[in-house]
C-alpha positions in Angstrom: 57.0 110.7 102.6 58.1 111.6 106.1 61.4 109.8 105.6 62.0 111.7 102.3 61.2 115.1 103.9 63.5 114.3 106.8 66.3 113.2 104.5 66.1 116.3 102.3 66.1 118.5 105.4 69.2 116.7 106.7 71.0 117.1 103.4 70.2 120.8 103.2 71.4 121.4 106.8 74.6 119.5 106.1 75.5 121.6 103.0 77.1 124.7 104.6 79.7 122.7 106.8 80.2 120.2 103.9 81.0 123.0 101.4 83.3 124.6 103.9 85.5 121.6 104.5 85.4 120.5 100.8 86.3 124.0 99.6 89.2 124.3 101.9 90.7 121.0 100.8 90.0 121.6 97.1 91.3 125.2 97.1 94.6 124.2 98.6 94.9 121.2 96.2 94.5 123.5 93.2 96.6 126.2 94.8 99.5 123.7 94.9 99.1 123.1 91.2 98.9 126.8 90.5 101.8 128.0 92.6 104.3 125.4 91.4 103.0 125.8 87.8 103.7 129.5 88.0 107.1 128.8 89.6 107.9 126.6 86.6 107.0 129.3 84.2 103.7 127.8 83.1 100.8 130.1 82.6 97.5 129.3 84.3 94.5 130.4 82.3 91.7 129.4 84.8 91.5 128.7 88.5 88.1 127.3 89.3 86.5 126.2 92.5 83.6 124.0 91.3 82.5 123.0 87.8 79.9 124.1 85.4 78.6 127.7 84.8 80.5 130.5 86.4 78.8 132.3 89.4 81.4 134.9 90.0 85.0 135.6 88.8 87.7 138.0 88.0 90.9 138.0 85.9 94.1 139.0 87.6 97.1 140.9 86.1 98.8 137.7 85.2 95.9 136.7 82.9 94.5 134.0 85.2 90.7 133.9 85.5 89.7 133.0 89.1 86.1 131.8 89.4 83.5 130.1 91.6 81.4 127.7 89.6 77.9 126.3 90.1 78.7 122.7 91.0 80.9 122.9 94.1 82.2 119.3 94.0 85.8 119.9 93.1 87.9 122.3 91.1 90.6 122.6 88.6 93.4 124.8 87.2 93.6 125.0 83.4 97.0 125.8 82.1 97.9 127.3 78.8 97.9 124.6 76.1 95.7 122.2 78.1 93.0 120.6 75.9 90.7 120.7 78.9 90.6 120.9 82.7 92.2 117.4 83.1 95.5 118.5 81.5 95.6 115.7 79.0 99.3 115.1 78.4 99.2 114.4 74.6 100.2 118.0 73.8 97.6 118.4 71.1 96.3 121.5 72.9 99.5 123.4 72.2 99.6 122.7 68.5 98.1 126.1 67.5 100.0 128.2 70.0 102.5 130.9 68.8 106.1 130.8 69.8 105.8 133.1 72.8 102.8 131.1 74.2 104.5 127.8 73.6 107.3 128.9 76.0 104.7 129.1 78.8 102.4 126.2 77.8 101.9 123.2 80.0 102.3 120.5 77.3 105.6 122.0 76.0 107.2 122.5 79.4 110.1 120.3 80.5 109.1 116.9 81.8 110.2 117.7 85.4 108.2 120.9 85.4 105.0 119.1 84.3 105.6 116.4 86.9 106.3 118.9 89.7 103.2 120.9 88.8 101.0 117.8 88.9 102.5 116.4 92.1 102.1 119.8 93.8 98.3 119.3 94.2 98.5 116.2 96.5 101.6 117.6 98.3 99.6 120.8 99.1 96.9 118.7 100.6 99.3 116.9 102.9 101.0 120.1 103.9 97.6 121.6 104.7 96.7 118.6 106.9 100.0 118.7 108.7 99.6 122.4 109.3 96.1 122.1 110.7 97.0 119.2 113.0 100.2 121.0 114.1 98.3 124.1 115.1 95.8 121.9 117.0 98.6 120.0 118.9 100.5 123.3 119.5 97.5 125.0 121.0 95.6 122.2 122.8 98.2 119.5 123.3 97.1 115.9 123.2 95.5 113.6 125.8 97.8 110.6 126.3 97.9 107.6 128.6 100.6 105.1 129.4 100.2 101.7 127.5 99.3 99.8 130.7 96.4 97.3 130.7 93.8 98.0 133.4 91.3 95.4 132.3 91.1 92.5 129.9 87.7 91.9 128.4 86.3 88.4 128.8 86.4 86.1 125.8 88.7 88.5 123.9 91.8 87.9 121.9 93.9 89.4 124.7 92.4 87.0 127.3 93.0 84.0 125.0 96.6 85.1 124.5 97.2 85.4 128.2 97.4 89.2 128.6 96.9 90.2 132.3 95.9 93.5 134.1 99.0 95.4 134.9 100.9 94.3 131.8 102.6 97.2 129.9 102.9 97.2 126.1 106.5 97.5 125.1 106.3 96.8 121.3 103.9 95.4 118.7 105.5 93.4 115.9 108.8 95.0 116.9 107.4 98.6 116.7 108.0 100.5 120.0 104.8 101.5 121.9 105.0 104.9 123.6 101.4 105.6 124.6 98.1 103.6 124.7 96.9 105.3 121.5 99.8 103.6 119.7 98.2 100.2 120.5 94.8 101.2 119.3 96.1 102.6 116.1 98.2 99.6 115.2 95.5 97.1 116.1 92.6 98.9 114.5 93.9 98.5 110.9 94.8 94.8 111.3 91.6 92.8 111.9 92.2 89.1 111.3 96.0 89.6 111.1 98.1 87.8 113.7 100.4 90.2 115.6 103.1 89.7 118.3 102.9 91.9 121.3 105.8 92.3 123.8 104.5 93.0 127.3 106.5 94.2 130.4 105.2 92.0 133.2 106.7 92.8 136.5 110.0 93.8 134.9 110.2 90.9 132.5 109.4 91.0 128.8 106.8 88.5 127.6 106.0 87.8 123.9 102.4 86.9 123.1 100.7 86.2 119.8 97.1 87.2 119.1 94.8 88.2 116.3 92.7 91.3 116.4 89.0 90.7 116.0 86.9 92.7 113.5 84.5 94.6 115.7 81.7 97.1 114.7 81.8 100.3 116.8 79.8 103.5 116.7 80.9 107.0 117.4 79.0 109.6 119.4 76.8 110.4 116.3 75.9 106.8 115.5 78.3 106.4 112.6 79.3 102.8 112.4 82.6 101.4 111.4 84.6 98.1 111.7 88.0 98.1 113.3 90.4 95.5 114.8 90.1 95.0 118.6 92.0 92.8 121.0 90.0 93.6 124.1 92.2 95.6 126.5 91.2 98.7 128.4 93.1 101.3 130.4 91.9 103.8 132.9 93.3 106.8 134.8 94.8 104.7 137.6 96.7 102.5 135.2 97.3 104.8 132.3 97.9 108.1 134.1 95.9 110.2 131.6 97.4 113.6 131.0 97.8 116.3 128.4 101.1 116.2 126.5 102.2 119.7 125.3 104.2 120.3 122.2 106.6 122.9 121.0 106.4 124.3 117.5 108.7 121.7 115.9 107.2 118.8 118.0 103.7 119.9 116.9 104.7 119.7 113.3 106.1 116.3 113.8 102.9 115.1 115.5 100.9 116.7 112.7 103.0 114.7 110.2 102.5 111.5 112.2 98.7 112.1 112.4 98.6 112.6 108.6 100.7 109.5 108.0 98.3 107.5 110.2 95.4 108.6 108.1 97.3 107.5 105.0 98.2 104.1 106.5 94.7 103.6 107.8 93.2 104.3 104.3 95.8 102.1 102.4 95.4 99.4 105.0 91.6 99.4 104.6 91.9 99.2 100.9 94.4 96.3 101.2 92.0 94.6 103.6 89.2 94.9 101.1 91.3 93.3 98.4 92.3 90.4 100.7 88.8 90.0 101.9 89.5 90.9 105.6 87.1 93.9 105.5 83.9 94.8 103.7 83.8 97.7 101.3 80.8 99.4 102.8 82.9 102.0 104.6 83.9 103.6 101.3 81.9 106.8 101.2 81.3 109.7 98.9 80.0 113.3 99.2 76.8 112.3 101.1 78.8 110.6 103.8 81.3 113.5 104.0 78.4 115.9 104.3 76.9 113.9 107.2 80.3 113.9 109.0 80.6 117.6 108.3 77.2 118.2 109.9 78.2 116.1 112.9 81.5 117.9 113.4 79.9 121.3 113.0 77.9 120.6 116.2 81.3 120.4 118.1 82.5 123.8 116.8 84.6 125.3 114.1 87.8 123.7 115.4 86.4 120.2 115.0 85.2 121.1 111.5 88.6 122.3 110.5 90.1 119.1 111.8 87.7 117.2 109.5 89.0 119.4 106.7 92.5 118.2 107.5 91.3 114.5 107.3 89.5 115.2 104.0 92.6 117.0 102.7 94.7 113.9 103.3 92.1 111.7 101.6 91.9 114.0 98.6 95.7 114.0 98.3 95.9 110.3 98.6 93.0 109.7 96.1 94.7 111.9 93.5 97.9 109.9 93.8 96.2 106.7 92.7 97.7 105.6 89.3 94.4 106.2 87.4 94.3 108.3 84.3 92.4 111.6 84.8 93.9 111.7 88.4 97.2 113.3 89.2 98.7 109.8 89.8 97.8 108.8 86.3 99.6 111.8 84.9 102.7 111.0 86.9 102.6 107.4 85.5 102.5 108.8 82.0 105.4 111.1 82.8 107.4 108.1 84.2 106.7 106.3 80.9 107.9 109.3 79.0 111.0 109.5 81.1 111.9 105.9 80.4 110.9 105.9 76.6 112.3 109.3 75.9 109.0 110.4 74.4 105.3 110.5 75.5 103.1 107.5 75.2 101.1 107.3 72.0 98.0 109.5 71.7 95.8 106.4 71.1 97.1 104.7 74.2 96.5 107.8 76.2 93.0 108.1 74.9 92.1 104.6 75.8 93.7 104.9 79.2 91.7 108.0 79.9 88.5 106.3 78.9 89.4 103.5 81.3 90.2 105.9 84.0 86.9 107.8 83.5 85.1 104.5 83.8 86.9 103.5 87.0 86.3 106.9 88.6 82.6 106.9 87.7 82.2 103.3 89.0 83.9 104.3 92.2 81.7 107.3 92.6 78.5 105.2 92.0 79.7 102.6 94.5 80.5 105.2 97.1 77.1 106.9 96.6 75.3 103.5 96.9 77.1 103.0 100.2 76.1 106.5 101.3 72.5 105.9 100.5 72.5 102.5 102.2 73.9 104.2 105.3 71.1 106.7 105.3 68.3 104.1 105.0 70.0 101.4 107.0 
């Protein structure tokens, strides 16, 4: 009973920061759909943050009803002619529209307009993340260190490969290394994958081959994760820790690089699950995001906004998956339509959407199971 009471209390205390980061990411996703849809001449009937019964709302002069709904786990834009909030592409929802309305309906819009409107949601998520990271880099700079080895851990992959203190990373698998963080990022997503490192050793380049070891680590809040490690450490004497400052354009570039790293880390993790190099227990859902939100809220609003950027990238990437019901699934249908010269058959779309719903629900259940296991583990 004590565990249950504690868990309920933790969940309730995590709700405000969780809803903040989720609402930011969802709002910009749907705003992307809305703005590009409007630009393409498509009328938006409803813009909703959340699902279910409406809590508050208003209708603007363009006829779009903006509302906040009871269940705050997502959102949607319903365009004119949509059968429902998922914008089914069959076009049946536009059958009863008059001539004027058909000119501004989603199903009857030109293919490129529909595709642009659908793609705009994930794109908006990436733009939001880049903007948040860019502002952070522009204001605070970034702590960096030279890629010089100060210590090689005993019995590590680096020791076995012959890495020595004082060696400087030049490249990994041919990719140039600029700072020590480049090494950590490259290695962390490749547990069990052999890599070739080029080291500057007293002015001569030495090529060494090693395999990062899957290692469980914990952050300052006790959240556990598994990453690749090779067993090298730097310090201030070797790495010359310093804050690197960025101008506006450089900050945007670093923001884009940070967002791309999250994409590659996520895709790499999924790929490692498929190939059996990593376990799937790090796939999380709303409960895990809520916990991380609560953790970040203790560090201040800036850390929480940074988490919103990470979540925004994740939402954008998730929605690009080629699963019916998601934006990526719509884009697949539009690609088929472009090749065939006509939409896929309604029956094929119906079965695809049923399959997509099954996959999405299965993923949600699996992620929730992982979240619950994390809480009681």
